[in-house]
C-alpha positions in Angstrom: 6.3 -32.6 -26.2 8.4 -33.3 -29.3 11.9 -34.7 -29.0 14.7 -32.4 -29.7 17.6 -33.7 -31.7 20.9 -33.9 -30.0 24.3 -35.3 -30.9 24.7 -36.6 -27.4 21.6 -36.6 -25.2 23.3 -38.6 -22.5 25.9 -35.8 -22.0 23.0 -33.3 -21.7 21.4 -35.5 -19.0 24.5 -36.4 -17.0 24.7 -33.2 -14.9 21.0 -33.3 -14.2 21.1 -37.0 -13.3 24.1 -36.4 -10.9 22.2 -33.6 -9.2 19.1 -35.8 -9.0 21.1 -38.6 -7.6 22.4 -36.4 -4.7 18.8 -35.1 -4.2 17.4 -38.6 -3.9 20.4 -39.8 -1.8 19.6 -37.0 0.6 16.1 -38.4 1.2 17.4 -41.4 3.0 21.0 -40.8 3.9 20.2 -39.4 7.3 17.9 -42.3 8.2 20.8 -44.3 9.6 22.0 -41.4 11.6 18.6 -40.6 13.2 19.1 -42.6 16.4 22.5 -40.8 16.9 21.0 -37.4 16.1 18.2 -38.0 18.7 20.8 -38.2 21.4 23.1 -35.4 20.2 20.3 -32.9 19.4 18.2 -33.9 22.5 14.9 -34.6 20.6 12.5 -37.6 20.5 11.7 -39.9 17.6 8.6 -38.0 16.6 10.6 -34.8 16.3 13.7 -36.2 14.6 11.7 -37.6 11.7 11.0 -34.0 10.7 14.5 -34.1 9.2 13.0 -36.5 6.7 9.5 -35.2 6.3 10.5 -31.5 6.5 12.8 -32.2 3.5 10.0 -34.0 1.7 7.5 -31.2 2.6 9.5 -28.6 0.7 9.8 -31.0 -2.2 6.1 -31.4 -2.3 5.4 -27.7 -2.1 7.9 -26.7 -4.8 7.2 -29.6 -7.3 3.7 -28.4 -8.4 5.2 -25.0 -9.3 8.0 -26.5 -11.4 5.9 -26.7 -14.6 5.0 -23.0 -14.2 8.6 -22.1 -13.6 9.7 -23.8 -16.8 7.5 -21.3 -18.7 9.1 -18.3 -17.0 12.8 -19.4 -16.8 15.0 -21.4 -19.1 16.0 -25.0 -18.3 19.6 -24.0 -17.7 18.6 -21.2 -15.3 16.4 -23.4 -13.2 18.9 -26.3 -13.0 21.9 -24.0 -12.2 19.8 -22.3 -9.4 18.7 -25.6 -8.0 22.2 -27.1 -7.9 23.6 -23.9 -6.3 20.7 -23.8 -3.8 21.3 -27.5 -2.8 25.0 -26.7 -2.2 24.0 -23.8 0.2 21.6 -26.1 2.0 24.2 -28.8 2.3 26.8 -26.4 3.8 24.2 -25.0 6.3 23.4 -28.6 7.4 27.1 -29.6 7.7 27.7 -26.6 9.9 24.6 -27.1 12.1 24.9 -27.3 15.8 21.2 -27.4 16.6 18.1 -29.3 15.4 16.5 -26.0 14.1 19.6 -25.1 12.0 19.8 -28.6 10.6 16.1 -28.6 9.7 16.5 -25.3 7.9 19.4 -26.7 5.9 17.4 -29.8 5.0 14.4 -27.7 3.9 16.6 -25.5 1.6 17.8 -28.8 0.0 14.2 -29.8 -0.4 13.5 -26.7 -2.5 16.3 -27.7 -4.9 15.1 -31.3 -5.1 11.6 -30.1 -5.9 13.0 -28.2 -8.9 15.4 -30.9 -10.1 13.2 -34.0 -10.1 10.6 -33.0 -12.7 13.2 -31.5 -14.9 14.9 -34.9 -15.2 11.7 -36.2 -16.9 11.0 -33.0 -18.9 14.4 -33.0 -20.4 14.3 -36.8 -21.0 11.0 -36.5 -22.9 12.4 -33.6 -24.9 15.6 -35.2 -26.1 14.7 -38.9 -26.5 12.2 -40.3 -29.0 9.5 -42.6 -27.6 11.1 -45.8 -28.8 14.3 -45.0 -26.7 12.6 -43.7 -23.5 12.4 -47.1 -21.8 16.2 -47.5 -21.8 16.7 -43.8 -20.9 14.2 -44.3 -18.0 16.5 -47.1 -16.8 19.2 -44.4 -16.1 16.6 -42.4 -14.3 15.8 -45.5 -12.3 19.3 -45.4 -10.9 18.5 -41.9 -9.6 15.0 -42.5 -8.3 15.6 -45.9 -6.8 19.3 -46.6 -6.3 20.1 -43.3 -4.6 17.6 -43.7 -1.7 18.5 -47.4 -1.4 22.3 -46.8 -1.1 21.9 -43.6 1.0 21.9 -45.4 4.4 24.9 -47.6 3.4 27.1 -44.6 2.4 26.0 -42.7 5.5 26.8 -45.7 7.7 30.3 -45.9 6.3 30.8 -42.2 6.9 29.4 -42.4 10.4 31.7 -45.3 11.2 34.8 -43.2 10.5 33.6 -39.6 10.8 30.7 -37.5 12.1 27.2 -37.1 10.6 28.2 -33.6 9.3 30.3 -35.3 6.7 27.2 -36.8 5.1 26.5 -33.3 3.9 30.1 -32.4 3.0 30.0 -35.4 0.7 27.2 -33.7 -1.3 29.2 -30.6 -2.0 31.8 -31.9 -4.5 29.2 -34.0 -6.3 27.0 -31.0 -6.7 29.9 -28.9 -7.9 30.7 -31.4 -10.7 27.0 -31.5 -11.7 26.9 -27.7 -11.8 30.0 -27.5 -14.0 28.6 -30.1 -16.4 25.3 -28.3 -16.5 26.9 -24.9 -17.3 28.8 -26.3 -20.3 26.4 -28.9 -21.8 22.7 -28.3 -20.7 20.4 -27.1 -23.4 17.0 -25.3 -23.0 14.1 -27.6 -23.9 11.1 -25.6 -22.8 9.5 -22.6 -24.6 9.2 -19.5 -22.5 5.5 -18.4 -22.7 5.4 -16.5 -19.4 1.7 -16.9 -18.7 0.0 -14.9 -15.9 0.8 -16.4 -12.5 -2.2 -17.4 -10.5 -1.2 -16.5 -6.9 -4.3 -18.1 -5.4 -3.3 -21.5 -6.9 0.2 -21.2 -5.4 -1.3 -20.5 -2.0 -3.8 -23.4 -2.3 -1.1 -25.8 -3.5 1.3 -24.9 -0.6 -1.4 -25.1 2.0 -2.9 -28.3 0.6 0.3 -30.4 0.2 1.9 -28.8 3.2 -1.2 -29.5 5.4 -1.2 -33.2 4.5 2.5 -33.7 5.3 2.5 -31.5 8.4 -0.6 -33.3 9.7 0.8 -36.8 9.1 4.2 -35.8 10.6 2.7 -34.3 13.8 0.7 -37.5 14.2 3.9 -39.4 14.7 4.5 -37.4 17.9 1.1 -36.2 19.0 -1.3 -39.0 17.8 -3.9 -39.0 15.1 -6.6 -37.7 17.4 -4.7 -34.5 18.3 -6.6 -31.3 17.3 -3.5 -29.9 15.5 -3.2 -33.1 13.5 -6.8 -33.1 12.5 -6.8 -29.4 11.7 -3.7 -29.7 9.5 -5.2 -32.7 7.6 -8.6 -30.9 7.1 -6.9 -27.7 5.9 -4.7 -29.8 3.5 -7.7 -31.8 2.1 -9.9 -28.7 1.6 -7.2 -26.6 0.0 -6.3 -29.4 -2.4 -9.9 -29.8 -3.4 -10.2 -26.1 -4.2 -6.8 -26.3 -5.9 -7.9 -29.1 -8.2 -11.2 -27.4 -9.0 -9.3 -24.2 -9.9 -6.8 -25.9 -12.1 -9.5 -27.6 -14.1 -11.3 -24.2 -14.7 -8.3 -22.0 -15.5 -7.3 -21.2 -19.1 -3.6 -21.4 -18.0 -3.4 -23.7 -15.0 -0.3 -24.0 -12.9 -0.6 -27.7 -13.2 -2.8 -29.3 -15.9 -4.7 -31.9 -14.0 -6.4 -32.9 -17.3 -3.6 -35.4 -17.6 -5.6 -37.7 -15.3 -8.1 -38.0 -18.1 -5.6 -40.5 -19.6 -6.3 -43.7 -17.7 -2.9 -45.1 -18.3 -1.3 -42.1 -16.8 -3.5 -42.3 -13.8 -2.7 -46.0 -13.2 1.0 -45.4 -13.8 1.1 -42.5 -11.3 -0.8 -44.6 -8.6 1.8 -47.4 -9.1 4.7 -45.0 -8.8 3.3 -43.4 -5.6 2.6 -46.8 -4.0 6.1 -48.1 -5.0 7.8 -45.0 -3.5 5.8 -45.4 -0.4 7.2 -48.9 0.0 10.7 -47.7 -0.5 10.5 -44.7 2.0 8.6 -46.6 4.7 11.0 -49.6 4.6 14.2 -47.5 4.3 13.0 -45.4 7.3 12.3 -48.5 9.5 15.1 -50.9 8.5 18.2 -48.8 9.6 16.5 -48.1 13.0 15.6 -51.8 13.4 19.2 -52.9 12.8 20.5 -50.4 15.4 17.7 -50.4 18.0 16.3 -53.9 17.5 19.4 -56.0 16.8 21.8 -53.6 18.5 24.1 -53.5 15.4 26.7 -50.7 15.3 26.0 -48.0 12.8 29.0 -48.8 10.5 28.0 -52.4 10.3 24.4 -51.4 9.6 25.6 -49.6 6.5 27.4 -52.7 5.3 24.4 -54.9 6.0 22.2 -52.6 3.9 24.7 -52.7 1.0 23.5 -55.9 -0.7 20.1 -54.5 -1.1 21.6 -51.3 -2.6 23.7 -53.2 -5.1 20.7 -55.3 -6.2 18.6 -52.2 -6.5 21.2 -50.6 -8.8 21.3 -53.7 -11.1 17.5 -54.0 -11.3 17.0 -50.3 -11.8 19.5 -50.2 -14.7 17.8 -53.2 -16.4 14.1 -52.5 -15.7 13.9 -49.8 -18.4 15.3 -52.2 -21.1 12.9 -54.9 -19.9 10.0 -52.4 -20.5 11.2 -51.8 -24.0 11.0 -55.6 -24.6 8.0 -56.7 -22.5 6.0 -53.7 -21.5 4.8 -52.9 -18.0 2.0 -55.4 -17.4 4.0 -58.4 -16.1 6.9 -56.4 -14.8 4.8 -54.4 -12.4 2.9 -57.5 -11.2 6.1 -59.5 -10.6 7.7 -56.5 -8.9 4.9 -55.9 -6.4 4.6 -59.7 -5.7 8.3 -59.8 -4.8 7.9 -56.7 -2.5 5.0 -58.5 -0.8 7.3 -61.4 0.1 10.0 -59.2 1.4 7.6 -57.1 3.5 6.0 -60.2 4.9 9.3 -61.6 6.0 10.0 -58.4 7.9 6.7 -58.8 9.8 8.3 -61.7 11.7 11.6 -60.2 12.7 12.6 -60.3 16.4 15.4 -59.1 18.6 17.3 -62.3 17.8 16.6 -62.7 14.0 19.6 -63.9 12.0 21.3 -61.2 10.0 21.0 -63.2 6.7 17.2 -63.3 7.1 16.9 -59.5 7.3 19.4 -58.9 4.5 17.4 -61.4 2.3 14.1 -59.6 3.1 15.7 -56.2 2.2 17.1 -57.7 -1.1 13.7 -58.9 -2.1 12.3 -55.4 -1.5 15.1 -53.9 -3.6 14.4 -56.3 -6.4 10.6 -55.8 -6.5 10.4 -52.1 -6.0 12.7 -51.0 -8.9 11.4 -53.7 -11.1 7.9 -52.1 -10.9 9.1 -48.4 -10.7 10.7 -47.7 -14.1 8.1 -49.6 -16.2 5.3 -47.8 -14.3 6.8 -44.4 -14.9 7.3 -45.0 -18.6 3.9 -46.6 -19.0 2.2 -43.5 -17.5 4.3 -40.8 -19.2 4.1 -42.4 -22.6 0.3 -42.2 -22.5 0.4 -38.4 -22.5 0.1 -36.4 -25.7 -0.1 -32.7 -26.4 0.3 -29.8 -23.9 -0.3 -32.1 -20.9 2.9 -34.1 -21.5 5.1 -31.5 -19.7 2.8 -31.4 -16.8 2.7 -35.2 -16.5 6.2 -35.6 -15.0 5.5 -32.8 -12.5 2.3 -34.4 -11.4 3.9 -37.8 -11.1 6.9 -36.5 -9.1 4.8 -34.3 -6.9 2.5 -37.1 -5.8 5.4 -39.5 -5.5 7.2 -37.2 -3.1 4.1 -36.4 -1.1 3.3 -40.1 -0.7 7.0 -40.6 0.3 6.6 -38.0 3.0 3.2 -39.4 4.2 4.6 -43.0 4.2 7.5 -41.9 6.4 5.2 -40.0 8.7 2.7 -42.9 8.9 5.5 -45.4 9.5 6.8 -43.2 12.4 3.3 -43.0 13.9 2.8 -46.7 13.7 6.2 -47.3 15.2 5.2 -45.2 18.2 1.8 -46.9 18.5 3.4 -50.3 18.4 6.0 -49.4 21.1 3.3 -47.9 23.4 1.1 -51.1 23.1 4.0 -53.4 24.0 4.1 -55.0 27.4 7.8 -55.1 27.3 10.5 -52.4 27.1 13.7 -51.6 25.4 14.6 -53.4 22.2 11.6 -55.8 22.4 9.1 -52.9 22.5 10.9 -51.2 19.6 10.7 -54.3 17.5 7.0 -54.6 18.3 6.6 -51.0 17.0 8.6 -51.9 13.9 6.1 -54.7 13.2 3.3 -52.1 13.0 5.4 -50.1 10.5 6.1 -53.1 8.3 2.4 -54.0 8.2 2.0 -50.7 6.5 4.7 -51.6 4.0 3.0 -54.9 3.4 -0.3 -53.2 2.8 1.3 -50.9 0.2 2.6 -54.0 -1.6 -0.8 -55.5 -1.7 -2.3 -52.2 -3.0 0.4 -52.0 -5.7 -0.2 -55.5 -6.9 -4.0 -54.8 -7.2 -3.3 -51.7 -9.1 -0.9 -53.5 -11.5 -3.8 -55.7 -12.6 -5.1 -52.6 -14.4 -2.0 -52.3 -16.5 -2.4 -53.4 -20.1 0.2 -55.2 -22.2 0.7 -52.3 -24.6 3.9 -50.4 -24.3 2.6 -47.4 -26.3 -0.9 -46.1 -26.6 -2.6 -47.0 -29.8 -2.8 -44.3 -32.5 -6.2 -42.6 -32.5 -7.3 -40.4 -35.4 -9.0 -38.1 -32.9 -5.8 -37.7 -30.9 -4.5 -34.7 -32.9 -7.8 -32.8 -32.4 -7.6 -33.5 -28.7 -4.0 -32.4 -28.6 -4.7 -29.1 -30.1 -7.3 -28.5 -27.5 -5.1 -29.8 -24.7 -7.7 -32.5 -23.9 -6.9 -36.1 -23.1 -7.7 -39.0 -25.3 -7.5 -42.4 -23.6 -6.6 -45.3 -25.8 -7.5 -48.0 -23.3 
């Protein structure tokens, strides 16, 4: 994708970034309210986590379709629809009086997020030249990393003074501002080719990604050996296999999976998925540990999560600039090494752990995760050339959100397993379950560090004389 000239690309991005910020904020803002919602809505932990995974499920279903939609509708049309849709979902959630109504509102919001996230990258790649993308990606880092990190803090402050419904009322004015900015300043960056829509691919994609998320989510309540869980996972895996095969053999695929032929893109995507899994699993477990393990009031929980959120914002804003100067090799390694230390500290928490210890562990996670995220994203996307470049951001965001949903579901399942195997009860049993969940976060940190060893020190792929021929054919040329 070639960069479009613009007198003020930041002005073009600001409405989209604000909408994306609200979308990512919504992913974790409810986490701190889940214990309260369990009681008010009369559901258990396995059910209440659907407010998180149900949201991510819709994101995962819609995201793979976003690349196709940009070929049928203009950038402005999609963004305006997404922001309006999110406002509708937020209002439905704010007015909810039952779990089912709240879940519907959350899933409507998930549709909007699935449309917004890839467009952030598509527009960025279109209006910024390669030499400026690292710094621009730093702004995106504030959306992708800072919003879910600060979500529980903002929600905790709201819950301390008002009810959980006001979390959603907060979204409405922010989305209205984003919508106004978009209407006045957003430009169209995609060419409308209107290719034939392959309905079978849409069905396979929805069943595939949906099956994985539903299976993992049901496991949190019913156990991994339950026939429904196994059936959903099998359906998901089989459908995704057929979906991948079909995309590779279609002349006009909904999602061009040939992007994985670029090794750097594959590595970058794996790093982003792992990093987001660390964020989502830890930010699901931490608020509940503060409240159920240490018996901290909800408002104070939000305050105690604030240092990590502030550090996350600082690191997210600077990580892109660091990539421009140093590349992704050492930044990703250092980032995952730091997350390992933070996750390891959380393995040893008890019902009497000092507040400063938990805050420090959280801060370390919020240093390491964003330090690796933005460089990994830029490293992967900069490797793409030709027609697959537009699909790259969709693939990256789709798999990131799917991994986020799976990580949340797995953390919930491990939390339940840990509680059931504890000889104690109450807060002690809950903390025992939290340990199981944080072992998963620790494992993701180790996986991320191992994957970072595959990152080269080049910030840009080397020029290859065969690249232009490959681009014209839509085929990848790996410069590793």
